[in-house]
C-alpha positions as CSV (number, residue, x, y, z in Angstrom):
1,M,7.6,23.6,5.3
2,A,10.2,21.9,7.9
3,W,7.7,20.1,8.6
4,I,6.4,18.9,5.5
5,V,10.3,18.1,4.5
6,T,10.6,15.7,7.5
7,K,7.5,13.9,6.9
8,Y,9.2,13.6,3.1
9,L,12.4,12.0,4.5
10,A,10.3,9.9,6.9
11,S,8.3,8.5,4.5
12,A,11.3,8.3,2.3
13,M,13.6,6.9,4.2
14,V,10.7,3.0,4.6
15,V,11.5,3.4,0.4
16,V,15.3,3.0,1.0
17,L,15.0,0.4,3.7
18,V,13.3,-1.6,2.0
19,S,14.8,-1.9,-1.8
20,E,18.5,-1.9,0.4
21,A,17.7,-4.8,2.6
22,A,15.8,-6.5,-1.1
23,K,19.1,-6.3,-2.2
24,R,20.4,-8.6,0.6
25,S,17.8,-10.7,1.0
26,D,14.2,-11.3,-0.7
27,K,12.4,-12.5,2.4
28,L,13.6,-9.7,4.6
29,G,12.9,-6.9,2.3
30,G,9.5,-8.5,1.5
31,L,9.1,-9.2,5.3
32,I,9.9,-5.7,5.7
33,A,7.4,-4.6,2.6
34,A,4.6,-6.0,4.1
35,L,5.1,-4.1,7.0
36,P,2.4,-1.3,7.7
37,L,5.2,0.9,7.8
38,V,3.5,3.6,5.8
39,S,-0.3,3.3,7.6
40,F,1.9,3.8,10.7
41,L,4.1,6.8,9.3
42,A,0.0,8.5,7.9
43,L,-1.3,7.9,11.2
44,I,1.4,9.7,13.1
45,W,1.6,12.4,10.5
46,L,-2.1,12.5,11.0
47,H,-2.1,12.6,15.2
48,V,0.8,14.8,15.2
49,E,-0.8,17.6,13.0
50,G,-4.1,16.8,15.2
51,Q,-6.4,15.3,13.6
52,P,-9.6,14.1,14.7
53,Q,-9.5,10.9,16.0
54,Q,-12.6,9.5,14.3
55,R,-10.9,10.4,11.2
56,I,-7.3,8.3,12.1
57,A,-10.0,6.0,12.4
58,N,-11.5,6.2,9.2
59,H,-8.1,6.4,7.5
60,A,-7.4,2.8,9.3
61,W,-10.6,1.4,8.5
62,Y,-10.3,2.2,4.8
63,T,-6.6,1.2,4.6
64,F,-7.7,-2.5,5.6
65,W,-9.9,-2.8,3.2
66,Y,-8.2,-0.8,0.4
67,V,-5.1,-3.4,1.4
68,L,-7.2,-6.4,0.5
69,P,-8.0,-6.2,-3.5
70,T,-4.4,-5.0,-3.7
71,L,-3.6,-8.7,-3.0
72,P,-3.8,-10.7,-6.1
73,M,-1.6,-8.4,-8.0
74,F,1.7,-9.4,-5.6
75,L,0.8,-13.6,-6.9
76,A,0.3,-12.2,-10.5
77,F,3.8,-10.4,-10.2
78,P,6.2,-13.5,-10.3
79,F,4.0,-15.1,-12.5
80,L,3.5,-12.8,-14.9
81,L,7.4,-11.6,-14.4
82,G,9.3,-13.7,-16.5
83,R,6.8,-14.1,-19.5
84,L,6.3,-10.3,-20.1
85,G,8.7,-8.7,-18.9
86,F,9.2,-6.1,-15.9
87,W,7.3,-3.1,-17.7
88,W,4.4,-4.5,-18.6
89,T,4.0,-7.4,-16.2
90,L,3.7,-3.1,-14.1
91,L,1.4,-2.9,-16.5
92,V,-0.7,-6.1,-16.0
93,C,-0.7,-5.9,-12.3
94,A,-2.0,-2.0,-12.2
95,A,-4.6,-3.4,-14.2
96,I,-5.3,-6.2,-12.0
97,T,-5.8,-4.7,-9.1
98,V,-7.8,-1.7,-10.7
99,L,-10.2,-4.9,-11.6
100,C,-10.3,-6.1,-8.3
101,F,-10.6,-3.3,-6.7
102,A,-13.2,-2.2,-9.0
103,G,-15.0,-5.6,-7.8
104,F,-14.2,-5.6,-4.5
105,S,-15.8,-2.8,-4.2
106,L,-19.3,-2.9,-5.9
107,A,-19.3,-6.5,-3.1
108,L,-18.4,-4.5,-0.5
109,R,-21.4,-2.7,-1.5
110,R,-23.8,-4.5,-0.5
111,F,-22.5,-4.8,2.8
112,G,-23.0,-0.9,3.1
113,I,-19.6,0.0,2.7
114,D,-18.3,2.1,0.6
115,L,-14.5,3.0,-0.8
116,L,-15.6,5.0,-3.2
C-alpha cells in the first residue's frame, strides 16, 4: 500500500509542478508539460515493479503512437478558448482528439500497426 501511495504522490507532483510553473511563465509551464515526465515515471514504475523489458518497450512504443493524434488538440485549444469558453473548449478538444485518434488508428492499421 505504501508503494501505491508513493507512486500517487510522485505522479501528482508532476501535475502540481506544471500548474505552478504555468502560473509564473506560460513558456516554462508549456515546456515542463511537454516533457515526457509522466511517461518517464510510468517507465520507472514498470521497471521497479519488475515488469519484463518487452512490456516496458511496448509501453514506450505505444506511447509514441498515442501522443501523435493528441497534437491537433493543442493547436485547436487556443483558437477555440476565446470563442467557446473553457469548458466547451475542453469538450470540443476531447472530441477532436477522439476523432484524430480514430482516423490515425485506421491509417496506421494499413501499415501493420494496431493501436486498438
